[in-house]
Backbone as a chain_set.jsonl record, in Angstrom:
{"seq": "MLERLHLPGLGGWSEDPLWATIYDWSVEHPRVGGAFWKVGVNSDLRRLYAAAAEIGRQPAGSAVLDVPCGGGVALRGLRPGQGIRYVAADISQQMLDKAMAAARARGVAGQVETALCDVGAMPFQAGEFDLVVSFTGLHCFPDPHRAVLEMGRVTSSGGVITGSALLSDSGLRFEPIRRIGRLAGLLGRSASRHEVREWLVEAGFADITLDLSGAIGYFRAVKD", "coords": {"N": [[17.079, -79.218, 90.172], [18.809, -82.174, 90.286], [20.573, -82.778, 88.29], [23.07, -84.541, 86.362], [26.061, -83.133, 84.933], [26.777, -81.06, 82.165], [28.441, -81.909, 78.974], [30.03, -79.837, 76.932], [29.522, -79.991, 73.419], [29.731, -82.747, 73.098], [27.584, -83.912, 74.193], [25.701, -83.933, 76.92], [25.043, -85.37, 80.374], [22.428, -85.822, 80.5], [21.822, -86.69, 78.15], [23.674, -88.495, 75.977], [26.593, -88.839, 76.198], [29.907, -88.949, 74.533], [31.868, -90.241, 76.312], [30.424, -92.131, 77.815], [29.855, -94.165, 76.046], [32.445, -95.018, 75.542], [33.146, -95.831, 78.131], [31.109, -97.922, 78.531], [31.934, -99.765, 76.494], [34.499, -100.509, 77.427], [34.043, -101.854, 79.664], [32.628, -104.063, 78.727], [34.59, -105.517, 77.351], [36.715, -107.205, 78.552], [39.514, -107.847, 78.431], [40.963, -105.847, 76.766], [39.649, -103.548, 77.825], [40.199, -103.996, 80.575], [43.067, -103.395, 80.547], [42.895, -100.703, 79.745], [41.662, -99.591, 81.888], [43.63, -100.148, 83.779], [45.787, -98.61, 83.028], [44.705, -95.894, 82.786], [43.297, -95.257, 85.095], [44.566, -96.792, 87.089], [43.137, -98.908, 88.07], [41.555, -102.192, 88.867], [39.624, -103.799, 86.776], [38.165, -106.066, 87.377], [37.238, -105.703, 89.852], [35.001, -104.332, 89.576], [33.397, -106.208, 88.163], [33.109, -108.083, 90.159], [31.726, -106.671, 91.996], [29.193, -106.359, 90.808], [28.298, -108.769, 90.776], [26.86, -109.254, 93.015], [24.333, -108.634, 92.307], [23.362, -110.982, 91.035], [23.152, -112.759, 93.102], [20.785, -112.161, 94.464], [17.825, -113.263, 96.001], [14.781, -114.661, 94.391], [12.071, -112.611, 93.985], [13.218, -110.275, 95.014], [13.981, -106.851, 94.949], [15.72, -104.71, 92.919], [17.655, -101.621, 92.528], [19.229, -99.852, 90.15], [21.192, -97.367, 89.822], [23.124, -94.425, 88.814], [21.981, -96.145, 85.853], [23.302, -95.943, 83.394], [24.671, -97.231, 80.297], [23.836, -99.855, 81.002], [25.854, -101.666, 82.121], [25.912, -103.002, 84.668], [23.98, -104.841, 84.38], [25.177, -107.25, 83.759], [25.409, -108.791, 86.036], [22.855, -109.845, 86.524], [20.807, -112.739, 86.337], [19.212, -114.794, 83.82], [16.041, -115.703, 84.37], [16.09, -115.173, 87.061], [14.02, -114.051, 88.495], [13.57, -111.603, 89.825], [12.846, -108.103, 90.472], [14.28, -105.72, 88.61], [15.13, -102.398, 88.565], [16.136, -100.119, 86.394], [17.569, -96.954, 86.625], [17.875, -93.594, 85.28], [18.909, -90.36, 84.406], [18.864, -89.92, 81.704], [17.174, -90.52, 78.737], [18.14, -91.804, 76.666], [20.389, -93.284, 77.699], [18.758, -95.02, 79.147], [17.533, -96.355, 77.072], [19.558, -97.662, 75.884], [20.349, -99.407, 78.02], [18.115, -101.093, 78.184], [18.465, -102.267, 75.553], [20.664, -103.722, 76.174], [19.709, -105.299, 78.112], [17.889, -107.118, 76.695], [19.719, -108.259, 74.947], [21.23, -109.74, 76.828], [19.108, -111.481, 77.625], [17.552, -110.796, 79.794], [15.36, -109.1, 79.725], [12.823, -109.386, 80.69], [12.777, -109.122, 83.362], [13.448, -106.51, 83.84], [12.895, -103.099, 84.327], [12.423, -99.531, 83.401], [13.292, -96.399, 84.664], [12.985, -92.977, 84.243], [14.67, -90.46, 85.827], [15.701, -88.109, 88.433], [18.215, -88.552, 90.418], [18.359, -87.426, 92.843], [15.795, -86.975, 93.709], [14.031, -89.391, 93.688], [11.415, -91.297, 92.293], [10.309, -93.384, 94.097], [9.176, -95.537, 96.818], [9.866, -95.301, 100.264], [12.281, -97.591, 101.468], [11.916, -99.339, 99.465], [13.616, -101.06, 97.832], [15.872, -103.98, 97.961], [18.492, -104.185, 97.207], [20.608, -101.605, 96.291], [22.449, -100.425, 93.7], [25.241, -98.489, 92.524], [27.189, -97.788, 90.334], [30.326, -96.232, 89.226], [29.213, -93.605, 89.667], [28.737, -91.651, 91.59], [30.516, -89.587, 91.38], [29.619, -88.19, 89.256], [27.616, -86.533, 89.929], [26.288, -83.402, 90.712], [25.55, -83.011, 93.508], [26.587, -85.347, 95.333], [26.058, -86.034, 98.06], [23.481, -85.444, 98.755], [22.433, -87.439, 96.889], [23.335, -89.761, 97.922], [21.858, -89.823, 100.269], [19.214, -90.009, 99.478], [19.374, -92.579, 97.992], [19.73, -93.998, 100.164], [17.173, -93.69, 101.436], [15.601, -95.309, 99.814], [16.286, -97.734, 100.224], [15.696, -100.824, 101.788], [15.219, -101.963, 105.386], [17.954, -103.841, 106.398], [18.713, -104.144, 103.855], [21.155, -103.705, 101.065], [23.585, -101.363, 99.953], [25.733, -100.949, 97.187], [28.518, -99.9, 95.357], [30.538, -97.678, 93.218], [33.012, -95.154, 92.851], [34.927, -92.383, 91.528], [37.194, -91.014, 93.51], [37.85, -88.063, 95.454], [40.166, -88.271, 97.059], [42.029, -90.026, 96.423], [44.707, -89.745, 95.634], [47.464, -87.745, 94.574], [48.343, -88.333, 91.962], [46.144, -88.677, 90.349], [44.857, -86.311, 90.163], [45.02, -84.593, 87.734], [43.308, -86.078, 86.135], [40.715, -85.913, 87.545], [40.596, -82.996, 87.458], [40.512, -82.393, 84.791], [38.27, -83.847, 84.056], [36.216, -82.321, 85.557], [36.419, -79.902, 84.204], [35.723, -80.718, 81.719], [32.876, -81.187, 82.18], [32.134, -83.703, 82.909], [32.48, -84.598, 85.497], [31.148, -83.994, 88.671], [31.348, -82.56, 91.969], [32.617, -84.386, 93.332], [33.901, -86.762, 95.904], [35.306, -87.51, 98.992], [36.835, -90.398, 100.762], [36.257, -90.258, 103.433], [34.033, -88.456, 103.415], [32.09, -90.126, 101.857], [31.648, -92.229, 103.67], [30.629, -90.961, 105.98], [28.279, -89.901, 104.776], [26.851, -92.11, 104.301], [26.485, -93.331, 106.623], [24.906, -91.287, 107.726], [22.648, -91.639, 106.19], [21.712, -93.966, 107.317], [23.028, -96.28, 107.142], [25.197, -99.137, 108.006], [27.952, -101.397, 108.892], [29.899, -100.62, 107.002], [32.216, -100.871, 104.26], [34.846, -99.678, 102.465], [36.96, -99.437, 99.816], [39.836, -98.763, 98.069], [40.916, -98.949, 94.627], [43.139, -98.053, 92.869], [42.214, -95.005, 91.37], [39.603, -95.343, 91.964], [37.024, -95.896, 94.258], [35.537, -98.42, 95.984], [32.491, -99.193, 97.543], [30.414, -100.565, 100.111], [27.506, -101.309, 102.101], [25.251, -101.893, 104.868], [21.819, -101.34, 105.458], [20.435, -100.106, 108.434]], "CA": [[17.167, -80.544, 89.737], [20.212, -82.733, 90.636], [20.978, -83.451, 87.111], [24.639, -84.615, 85.987], [26.663, -82.021, 84.436], [26.947, -80.915, 80.771], [29.644, -82.036, 78.351], [29.966, -79.159, 75.63], [29.829, -80.405, 72.122], [29.777, -84.093, 73.115], [26.514, -84.463, 74.816], [25.628, -83.854, 78.467], [24.901, -86.587, 81.027], [21.146, -86.037, 80.396], [21.858, -87.075, 76.698], [24.374, -89.639, 75.657], [28.022, -88.377, 76.036], [30.923, -89.853, 74.041], [32.603, -90.909, 77.257], [29.589, -93.169, 78.189], [30.085, -95.237, 75.061], [33.843, -95.536, 75.793], [33.131, -96.559, 79.352], [30.461, -99.229, 78.315], [32.727, -100.718, 75.683], [35.622, -100.922, 78.084], [33.51, -102.893, 80.53], [32.13, -105.277, 78.094], [35.65, -105.982, 76.62], [37.599, -107.334, 79.69], [41.038, -107.953, 78.193], [41.321, -104.615, 76.362], [39.211, -102.69, 78.771], [41.059, -104.071, 81.751], [44.286, -102.649, 80.249], [42.401, -99.3, 79.58], [41.331, -98.969, 83.387], [44.836, -100.094, 84.428], [46.621, -97.378, 82.588], [43.902, -94.635, 82.943], [42.993, -95.067, 86.733], [45.339, -97.671, 87.812], [42.224, -99.753, 88.794], [41.31, -103.536, 88.466], [38.296, -103.873, 86.358], [37.493, -107.146, 88.058], [36.342, -105.247, 91.069], [33.654, -103.902, 89.012], [32.547, -107.255, 88.002], [32.953, -108.856, 91.478], [30.571, -105.941, 92.738], [28.043, -106.513, 90.064], [27.843, -110.136, 90.925], [25.945, -109.381, 94.069], [22.952, -108.732, 91.786], [23.052, -112.411, 90.752], [23.012, -113.536, 94.506], [19.51, -111.782, 95.13], [16.764, -114.189, 95.775], [13.555, -114.437, 93.809], [11.132, -111.809, 94.621], [13.888, -109.357, 95.535], [13.95, -105.736, 94.234], [17.224, -104.196, 92.711], [17.749, -100.4, 91.928], [20.493, -99.548, 89.567], [21.29, -95.894, 89.555], [22.603, -94.358, 87.357], [22.237, -97.271, 85.076], [23.957, -95.694, 82.11], [24.306, -98.212, 79.328], [23.46, -101.105, 81.542], [26.888, -102.581, 82.428], [25.669, -103.953, 85.844], [23.236, -106.051, 84.094], [25.993, -108.498, 83.549], [25.206, -109.479, 87.254], [21.608, -110.271, 86.65], [20.628, -113.974, 85.849], [18.084, -115.028, 83.251], [15.104, -116.556, 85.21], [16.206, -115.002, 88.517], [12.783, -113.817, 89.128], [13.696, -110.445, 90.582], [12.497, -106.819, 89.939], [15.438, -104.856, 88.307], [14.878, -101.018, 87.937], [17.327, -99.275, 85.822], [17.085, -95.734, 86.591], [18.781, -92.734, 84.801], [18.347, -89.0, 83.966], [18.922, -89.791, 80.25], [16.49, -91.534, 78.043], [19.212, -92.552, 75.604], [20.997, -94.291, 78.562], [17.876, -96.142, 79.378], [17.245, -97.151, 75.886], [20.828, -98.564, 75.77], [20.15, -100.465, 79.031], [17.137, -102.049, 77.847], [18.996, -103.146, 74.647], [21.651, -104.525, 76.938], [18.876, -106.395, 78.764], [17.459, -107.913, 75.641], [20.738, -108.89, 74.508], [21.398, -110.843, 77.842], [18.099, -112.513, 77.979], [16.962, -110.567, 81.046], [14.585, -107.814, 79.68], [11.585, -109.543, 81.262], [12.977, -108.664, 84.779], [13.932, -105.059, 83.957], [11.927, -101.92, 84.015], [13.223, -98.498, 83.47], [12.747, -95.069, 85.326], [13.744, -91.834, 83.82], [14.367, -89.634, 86.969], [16.761, -87.463, 88.943], [18.686, -89.364, 91.505], [18.07, -86.561, 94.007], [14.371, -87.105, 93.944], [13.449, -90.481, 92.871], [9.803, -91.627, 92.474], [9.999, -94.666, 94.722], [8.894, -95.583, 98.082], [11.094, -95.538, 101.214], [12.465, -99.017, 101.74], [11.468, -100.263, 98.241], [14.661, -101.95, 97.433], [16.605, -104.795, 98.778], [19.698, -103.701, 96.864], [20.924, -100.389, 95.464], [23.819, -100.414, 93.14], [25.536, -97.233, 91.932], [28.632, -97.963, 89.822], [30.765, -95.121, 88.689], [28.14, -92.554, 89.417], [28.621, -90.383, 92.612], [31.363, -88.489, 90.988], [29.068, -87.496, 88.118], [26.442, -85.862, 90.476], [26.73, -82.122, 91.4], [25.409, -83.121, 94.796], [26.534, -86.676, 95.909], [25.519, -86.168, 99.397], [21.974, -85.745, 98.386], [22.281, -88.531, 96.077], [23.418, -90.977, 98.975], [20.723, -89.849, 101.289], [18.168, -90.46, 98.537], [19.568, -93.865, 97.765], [19.426, -94.58, 101.549], [15.912, -93.676, 101.714], [14.816, -96.195, 99.165], [16.841, -99.056, 100.574], [15.119, -101.44, 102.842], [15.991, -102.299, 106.415], [18.686, -104.956, 105.957], [19.127, -104.063, 102.486], [22.522, -103.342, 100.791], [23.953, -100.494, 98.837], [27.139, -101.072, 96.734], [28.914, -98.947, 94.267], [32.015, -97.259, 93.039], [33.127, -93.793, 92.369], [36.07, -91.774, 91.423], [37.129, -90.261, 94.684], [38.583, -86.919, 95.427], [41.197, -88.291, 97.916], [42.637, -91.251, 95.788], [46.123, -89.514, 95.323], [47.754, -86.527, 93.579], [48.386, -88.791, 90.743], [44.849, -88.773, 89.604], [44.334, -84.924, 90.121], [44.722, -84.044, 86.227], [41.963, -86.667, 85.567], [39.758, -85.139, 88.268], [40.325, -81.6, 86.999], [40.067, -82.366, 83.221], [36.82, -84.2, 84.074], [35.248, -81.208, 85.988], [36.178, -78.96, 83.202], [34.708, -81.283, 80.484], [31.704, -81.364, 82.456], [31.935, -85.107, 83.217], [32.562, -84.802, 86.911], [30.809, -83.054, 89.777], [32.37, -82.126, 93.039], [33.289, -85.733, 93.773], [33.758, -86.9, 97.373], [36.478, -88.243, 99.684], [36.429, -91.642, 101.539], [35.669, -89.826, 104.737], [32.668, -87.917, 103.131], [31.22, -91.104, 101.696], [31.562, -92.942, 104.869], [29.763, -89.859, 106.871], [27.04, -89.885, 104.163], [26.477, -93.438, 104.316], [25.988, -93.32, 108.211], [23.701, -90.263, 107.799], [21.7, -92.431, 105.341], [21.277, -95.201, 107.838], [23.873, -97.536, 106.751], [26.19, -99.76, 108.864], [28.866, -102.262, 108.261], [30.47, -99.969, 105.871], [33.398, -101.056, 103.764], [35.198, -98.805, 101.456], [38.238, -99.884, 99.427], [40.419, -98.008, 96.823], [41.469, -99.638, 93.49], [43.589, -96.886, 91.952], [41.479, -93.892, 91.604], [38.209, -95.792, 92.113], [36.775, -96.436, 95.509], [34.443, -99.392, 95.956], [31.751, -99.238, 98.701], [29.378, -101.571, 100.263], [27.062, -101.054, 103.446], [23.908, -102.486, 105.09], [20.907, -100.482, 105.901], [20.1, -100.634, 109.83]], "C": [[18.656, -80.929, 89.858], [20.625, -83.35, 89.403], [22.572, -83.51, 87.021], [24.812, -83.418, 85.035], [26.701, -82.062, 82.739], [28.276, -81.085, 79.869], [29.591, -81.257, 77.048], [30.452, -79.811, 74.382], [29.625, -81.934, 71.887], [28.616, -84.768, 73.737], [26.571, -84.504, 76.265], [25.013, -85.19, 79.044], [23.266, -86.799, 80.834], [20.867, -86.458, 78.947], [22.652, -88.402, 76.681], [25.927, -89.202, 75.223], [28.962, -89.415, 75.502], [31.597, -90.637, 75.107], [31.804, -92.112, 77.813], [29.883, -94.287, 77.245], [31.537, -95.914, 75.32], [33.714, -96.348, 77.124], [32.383, -97.942, 79.243], [31.261, -100.335, 77.478], [33.975, -101.277, 76.39], [35.192, -101.984, 79.105], [33.229, -104.149, 79.871], [33.266, -105.907, 77.289], [36.765, -106.211, 77.761], [39.047, -107.315, 79.458], [41.51, -106.427, 77.74], [40.914, -103.577, 77.318], [39.957, -102.673, 79.945], [42.368, -103.272, 81.605], [44.022, -101.157, 80.338], [42.341, -98.637, 81.033], [42.778, -98.953, 83.989], [45.664, -98.946, 84.116], [46.029, -96.143, 82.808], [43.848, -94.301, 84.402], [43.664, -95.91, 87.563], [44.349, -98.627, 88.631], [42.064, -101.13, 88.101], [39.919, -103.486, 88.159], [37.494, -105.049, 86.939], [36.824, -106.898, 89.088], [35.092, -104.936, 90.612], [32.719, -105.214, 88.896], [32.226, -108.122, 89.204], [31.654, -108.137, 92.184], [29.438, -106.264, 92.225], [27.399, -107.88, 90.289], [26.908, -110.341, 91.98], [24.519, -109.341, 93.559], [22.482, -110.183, 91.591], [22.833, -113.291, 92.045], [21.501, -113.219, 95.079], [18.435, -112.934, 94.883], [15.405, -113.854, 95.029], [12.569, -113.594, 94.592], [11.839, -110.383, 95.094], [13.654, -108.079, 94.613], [15.27, -104.876, 94.102], [16.895, -102.759, 92.075], [19.229, -100.171, 91.312], [20.453, -98.083, 89.075], [22.729, -95.213, 89.806], [22.946, -95.574, 86.608], [23.183, -97.201, 83.81], [23.527, -96.67, 81.0], [23.995, -99.603, 79.682], [24.556, -102.126, 81.809], [26.689, -103.508, 83.492], [24.563, -104.953, 85.467], [24.096, -107.382, 83.861], [25.869, -109.353, 84.834], [23.938, -110.135, 87.339], [21.417, -111.642, 85.713], [19.479, -114.124, 85.204], [17.2, -116.062, 84.183], [15.23, -116.348, 86.589], [15.023, -114.811, 89.133], [12.874, -112.639, 90.196], [13.123, -109.114, 89.818], [13.886, -105.995, 89.879], [15.046, -103.479, 87.698], [16.113, -100.319, 87.579], [16.837, -97.878, 85.801], [18.086, -94.739, 86.033], [18.191, -91.447, 84.526], [18.35, -88.998, 82.44], [18.156, -90.897, 79.634], [17.132, -92.289, 77.126], [19.788, -93.483, 76.435], [20.03, -95.475, 78.718], [17.491, -97.069, 78.246], [18.499, -97.991, 75.699], [20.681, -99.657, 76.922], [19.192, -101.425, 78.675], [17.657, -102.84, 76.683], [19.877, -104.035, 75.212], [20.862, -105.697, 77.551], [18.401, -107.392, 77.811], [18.62, -108.813, 75.175], [21.351, -110.061, 75.546], [20.438, -111.826, 78.317], [17.371, -112.239, 79.269], [15.893, -109.427, 80.98], [13.241, -108.017, 80.498], [11.601, -109.148, 82.684], [13.21, -107.253, 84.909], [12.868, -104.098, 83.541], [12.947, -100.722, 84.04], [12.477, -97.221, 84.054], [13.688, -93.989, 84.886], [13.449, -90.698, 85.166], [15.637, -89.135, 87.343], [17.054, -88.341, 90.318], [18.542, -88.638, 92.96], [16.682, -86.438, 94.506], [13.697, -88.344, 93.19], [11.944, -90.88, 93.246], [9.432, -92.885, 93.051], [9.941, -94.503, 96.167], [9.92, -95.815, 99.035], [11.166, -97.053, 101.524], [11.923, -99.869, 100.453], [12.328, -101.208, 97.707], [15.615, -102.653, 98.214], [17.97, -104.491, 98.514], [19.848, -102.591, 95.948], [22.228, -100.497, 95.077], [24.004, -99.012, 92.295], [26.991, -97.195, 91.495], [29.052, -96.627, 89.092], [29.887, -93.971, 88.56], [28.173, -91.42, 90.398], [29.455, -89.306, 92.098], [30.787, -87.791, 89.81], [28.157, -86.498, 88.625], [26.876, -84.535, 91.042], [26.346, -82.316, 92.861], [25.434, -84.695, 95.26], [26.019, -86.812, 97.127], [24.144, -86.329, 99.395], [21.568, -86.98, 97.728], [22.185, -89.722, 96.988], [22.278, -91.062, 99.771], [19.441, -90.339, 100.56], [18.196, -92.062, 98.294], [19.338, -94.76, 99.11], [17.946, -94.75, 101.931], [15.129, -94.754, 101.11], [15.22, -97.623, 99.339], [16.108, -99.639, 101.847], [15.907, -101.668, 104.151], [16.599, -103.699, 106.136], [19.083, -105.051, 104.697], [20.654, -103.453, 102.299], [22.525, -102.312, 99.797], [25.366, -100.808, 98.482], [27.347, -100.366, 95.498], [30.261, -98.619, 94.107], [31.892, -95.74, 92.603], [34.535, -93.314, 92.265], [36.407, -90.696, 92.594], [38.123, -89.062, 94.631], [39.903, -87.084, 96.256], [42.065, -89.613, 97.511], [44.034, -90.919, 95.463], [46.219, -88.421, 94.324], [47.915, -87.145, 92.133], [47.286, -88.696, 89.784], [44.304, -87.259, 89.631], [44.1, -84.417, 88.767], [43.512, -84.722, 86.064], [40.716, -86.078, 86.103], [39.537, -83.735, 87.847], [39.966, -81.605, 85.561], [38.556, -82.822, 83.264], [35.764, -83.156, 84.509], [35.186, -80.168, 84.816], [35.546, -79.39, 81.9], [33.334, -81.267, 80.864], [31.213, -82.848, 82.743], [31.681, -85.465, 84.712], [31.894, -83.654, 87.689], [31.768, -82.639, 90.876], [33.132, -83.391, 93.436], [33.1, -85.818, 95.265], [34.957, -87.662, 97.783], [35.829, -89.399, 100.229], [35.744, -91.187, 102.715], [34.227, -89.189, 104.558], [31.686, -89.07, 102.749], [30.843, -91.918, 102.754], [30.399, -92.095, 105.75], [28.354, -90.055, 106.208], [26.256, -91.218, 104.35], [25.777, -93.78, 105.774], [24.96, -92.357, 108.445], [22.605, -90.944, 107.175], [21.068, -93.541, 106.143], [22.019, -96.386, 107.706], [24.93, -97.883, 107.818], [27.073, -100.903, 108.085], [29.592, -101.802, 107.014], [31.918, -100.524, 105.475], [33.713, -100.046, 102.606], [36.819, -98.936, 101.072], [38.819, -99.042, 98.12], [41.003, -98.99, 95.763], [41.804, -98.689, 92.593], [42.887, -95.593, 92.355], [39.952, -94.183, 92.067], [38.168, -96.369, 93.407], [35.427, -97.283, 95.447], [33.828, -99.427, 97.392], [30.602, -100.123, 98.945], [28.873, -101.165, 101.748], [25.526, -101.631, 103.624], [23.188, -101.534, 105.751], [20.561, -101.032, 107.345], [18.67, -100.889, 109.766]], "O": [[19.574, -80.156, 89.584], [21.048, -84.504, 89.473], [23.269, -82.638, 87.541], [23.883, -82.839, 84.472], [26.648, -83.145, 82.157], [29.193, -80.304, 80.122], [29.162, -81.848, 76.057], [31.628, -80.153, 74.26], [29.396, -82.393, 70.768], [28.574, -85.994, 73.841], [27.493, -85.112, 76.809], [24.529, -86.022, 78.277], [22.829, -87.935, 81.017], [19.696, -86.563, 78.581], [22.255, -89.345, 77.366], [26.336, -89.245, 74.063], [28.906, -90.583, 75.887], [31.922, -91.781, 74.787], [32.44, -93.066, 78.26], [30.166, -95.378, 77.74], [31.726, -97.13, 75.301], [34.173, -97.489, 77.166], [32.865, -98.962, 79.737], [31.237, -101.539, 77.734], [34.466, -102.349, 76.038], [35.944, -102.924, 79.364], [33.551, -105.22, 80.386], [32.952, -106.829, 76.537], [37.678, -105.389, 77.847], [39.776, -106.772, 80.287], [42.408, -105.879, 78.38], [41.745, -102.732, 77.65], [40.378, -101.615, 80.413], [42.715, -102.526, 82.521], [44.811, -100.418, 80.927], [42.789, -97.532, 81.342], [43.171, -97.968, 84.612], [46.224, -98.35, 85.037], [46.801, -95.212, 83.039], [44.279, -93.245, 84.866], [43.424, -95.846, 88.769], [44.692, -99.078, 89.724], [42.38, -101.264, 86.919], [39.071, -103.202, 89.004], [36.265, -105.002, 86.974], [35.884, -107.62, 89.421], [34.103, -105.275, 91.261], [31.592, -105.308, 89.382], [31.2, -108.802, 89.25], [30.766, -108.749, 92.778], [28.523, -106.502, 93.013], [26.215, -108.118, 90.052], [26.2, -111.347, 92.019], [23.602, -109.877, 94.181], [21.357, -110.544, 91.938], [22.373, -114.43, 91.971], [21.036, -113.887, 96.003], [18.221, -113.434, 93.779], [14.988, -112.7, 95.123], [12.288, -113.875, 95.756], [11.134, -109.461, 95.503], [13.13, -108.283, 93.518], [15.815, -104.403, 95.099], [16.012, -102.657, 91.224], [20.247, -100.314, 91.99], [19.8, -97.694, 88.106], [23.38, -95.421, 90.829], [24.084, -96.038, 86.681], [23.721, -98.184, 83.3], [22.349, -96.929, 80.754], [23.892, -100.469, 78.813], [24.29, -103.327, 81.749], [27.14, -104.651, 83.424], [24.277, -105.85, 86.259], [23.546, -108.482, 83.805], [26.185, -110.541, 84.775], [23.827, -111.008, 88.2], [21.798, -111.663, 84.542], [18.505, -113.662, 85.8], [17.683, -117.098, 84.641], [14.656, -117.1, 87.377], [14.844, -115.307, 90.245], [12.316, -112.725, 91.29], [12.977, -109.146, 88.596], [14.502, -105.664, 90.891], [14.688, -103.381, 86.524], [16.983, -99.996, 88.388], [15.867, -97.554, 85.116], [19.255, -95.013, 86.304], [16.968, -91.397, 84.403], [17.815, -88.032, 81.897], [18.397, -92.07, 79.918], [16.7, -93.394, 76.797], [19.766, -94.633, 75.996], [20.34, -96.645, 78.495], [17.194, -98.257, 78.378], [18.308, -99.141, 75.304], [20.937, -100.821, 76.617], [19.457, -102.612, 78.866], [17.388, -104.041, 76.677], [19.892, -105.178, 74.756], [21.264, -106.86, 77.517], [18.521, -108.571, 78.144], [18.449, -110.025, 75.041], [21.857, -111.105, 75.135], [20.666, -112.738, 79.111], [16.701, -113.102, 79.835], [15.547, -108.85, 82.011], [12.612, -107.051, 80.931], [10.539, -108.849, 83.23], [13.183, -106.755, 86.034], [12.104, -104.267, 82.592], [14.063, -100.811, 84.553], [11.264, -97.047, 83.933], [14.903, -94.016, 85.079], [12.353, -90.216, 85.449], [16.647, -89.548, 86.772], [16.18, -88.706, 91.104], [18.611, -89.248, 94.027], [16.414, -85.88, 95.57], [12.939, -88.219, 92.228], [11.447, -90.757, 94.366], [8.428, -93.486, 92.668], [10.495, -93.571, 96.749], [10.874, -96.513, 98.693], [10.143, -97.675, 101.813], [11.546, -101.033, 100.589], [11.851, -102.178, 97.118], [16.199, -102.051, 99.115], [18.732, -104.497, 99.48], [19.252, -102.61, 94.87], [23.128, -100.646, 95.903], [23.136, -98.527, 91.569], [27.872, -96.662, 92.169], [28.227, -95.993, 88.434], [29.782, -93.379, 87.485], [27.692, -90.328, 90.095], [29.143, -88.142, 92.351], [31.406, -86.833, 89.346], [27.852, -85.581, 87.863], [27.815, -84.536, 91.838], [27.026, -81.572, 93.568], [24.37, -85.248, 95.537], [25.428, -87.877, 97.309], [23.617, -87.274, 99.981], [20.488, -87.52, 97.969], [21.266, -90.54, 96.945], [21.715, -92.132, 100.0], [18.675, -91.089, 101.166], [17.169, -92.734, 98.392], [18.892, -95.907, 99.139], [17.52, -95.702, 102.586], [14.117, -95.169, 101.675], [14.666, -98.56, 98.764], [15.959, -98.938, 102.847], [17.135, -101.592, 104.115], [15.898, -104.616, 105.706], [19.793, -105.998, 104.359], [21.245, -102.845, 103.191], [21.683, -102.268, 98.901], [26.186, -100.937, 99.391], [26.45, -100.239, 94.665], [31.127, -99.189, 94.771], [30.885, -95.228, 92.113], [35.357, -93.898, 92.971], [35.88, -89.584, 92.554], [39.087, -89.068, 93.866], [40.726, -86.169, 96.211], [42.751, -90.157, 98.376], [44.664, -91.853, 94.966], [45.382, -88.163, 93.458], [47.614, -86.443, 91.167], [47.468, -88.641, 88.568], [43.233, -87.067, 89.057], [43.046, -83.817, 88.559], [42.539, -84.004, 85.835], [39.777, -85.765, 85.371], [38.395, -83.275, 87.861], [39.115, -80.81, 85.162], [37.706, -82.24, 82.589], [34.654, -83.079, 83.982], [34.126, -79.64, 84.479], [34.961, -78.626, 81.132], [32.514, -81.331, 79.948], [30.014, -83.123, 82.797], [30.921, -86.346, 85.113], [32.083, -82.482, 87.364], [32.944, -82.398, 90.604], [34.285, -83.295, 93.857], [32.294, -85.096, 95.851], [35.557, -88.386, 96.989], [34.607, -89.54, 100.249], [34.667, -91.704, 103.012], [33.353, -89.356, 105.408], [30.554, -89.053, 103.232], [29.684, -92.333, 102.775], [29.369, -92.656, 106.124], [27.372, -90.326, 106.9], [25.039, -91.222, 104.54], [24.719, -94.389, 105.931], [24.138, -92.57, 109.336], [21.515, -90.787, 107.724], [20.014, -94.046, 105.757], [21.607, -97.451, 108.166], [25.485, -96.987, 108.454], [26.904, -101.224, 106.909], [29.842, -102.581, 106.095], [32.758, -100.615, 106.37], [32.804, -99.657, 101.874], [37.734, -98.62, 101.833], [38.036, -98.752, 97.216], [41.641, -99.927, 96.243], [41.072, -98.389, 91.65], [42.952, -95.152, 93.502], [39.223, -93.283, 92.484], [39.01, -97.188, 93.778], [34.399, -96.853, 94.924], [34.558, -99.663, 98.355], [29.852, -100.412, 98.013], [29.696, -100.732, 102.554], [24.752, -101.787, 102.678], [23.757, -100.854, 106.604], [20.407, -102.242, 107.506], [18.077, -101.329, 110.751]]}, "num_chains": 1, "name": "protein.A"}
């Protein structure tokens, strides 16, 4: 199983770790959360909002996969009455429950379905999704390479993958964060910008962009 790692005493990623609650809260409170992101990882939280906005630009009838969905922060991009199929996937049932609660609060629950699954072996058909989003997820997986390949498998030709991750080559300043995260069980092996690009190419993507915002790398690519 390609499960995310365990956080002793605070819940593993297959449960509902304390860090997930802090992360969700920071994203939903732009002023305080933005300051928290700036101090903690020197990243502009508005980059996450801008990336999630691509969800709202999908035409009716489109299919979107959000993996790992966590508590549903990417749902801020989904518009009421948009008429798309939005699949929130995660290895944690608690996270899926939170995501559905967020969908109801935003008035988009009718477009959202959940899937309890492993990102390395998802129960979806090849090319099933027009857009795959994976925000702050790759660094949590023990095998991000396999995760990228699987996300590529389920992306349609001409479809898009977009997301973000704490990268391993974002600077020595952030090395203590990466080490503490791994020791705590929050982070997997992570990846460098070069590795993410290589994996996206291997998964069949082109037109790759990958930009750093502090410790966080934002990527987007189009499936050939």
